N, C-alpha and C positions, 0 to 999 in steps of 0.2 A: 287776619290776626290783628289784634288791637295793640296799642302802645304798651311796651313793657313797663312793669313796675320796677323802679330802681331803688335799691336800698344799700346800706352799709353792710359789711360782712358781719358785724356784731348784731345788727337788727335781724339779719337772716338767721343767724345762729339761735336767737331767741325764738323766732317763729318756727324754725325747724324742730326745736325741742318740744314746742306745743304740738306740732304735727305728729311727732313721734309718740306722744301720749295718746293721740286720737286715732292713729292709723296703724295698719299692719306694716311691718318692715318692708314687705314687697312693694308698697306704695311709694315710699320715699327712697328706696334703693334702685328702682327701675324707672328710667326715663319714660318708657312706653306706658307703664302702669300709672306713673305720676300724671302724665298727660291725660290719660283716660279718666282717672278717678278725680284728680284735683283740678284738671283743666289747664295746667301749665307745665313748662319745663324750666329748669334753672340753668343760668348761664353766668359764668364769671367774666367780668369785663375789666380791662385795664386801660386807663387813659394816661397820657403823658401831659401833665399840666404845667404850664409856665407861670412863674410868679414874677411880676414886674415890681422892682423895688424903686421907690422914689428917693431913697437915701444913698444907694450904691449905683455905680456906673454899669454894673452887670446884673443880669437876671439869674434866677435860680429855676430849677425845674424838678418835678417829682412825679412818681407814679401814683395814681389814685386807683385803688381797687374797689369795685362795686359788684353787687349781685343784681342780675336782671332776671325777672320772672316773665317769661314769654307766654302769654295766655292765648288759647285756641278756642275758648268758649266764653262768650261774654257773660252768661249767667253765672258761671263758676268764678269768673273774675269778680263779679259783684259780691258773691258769697264770700270770697276770700277777703275782700275789703271790709265787709261787715264783721267777719269773724276775727281777723288779725290786724285790721287797720291798714294804712297805706305804706307801712314799712319804714317810715321816717323816724323811727325811734333811735 
């Protein structure tokens, strides 16, 4: 398995809309079929991120939500990148 593609939830929403136009619903609604047809599965990821402030004596923290696409086929990963970009939109 290769390194996952990381993107914002809004970037994934845009890509998913494009996938919905090109694929049958069974492809994007079933993880097994998505893995077989598109070569990846979708994973939601949450990180707890600390923010160090130079002006205050205390730090703040927040949750950062991202989408991870875990690829199982390198050729399909390449095709995804050619078709949809790297998801950094």
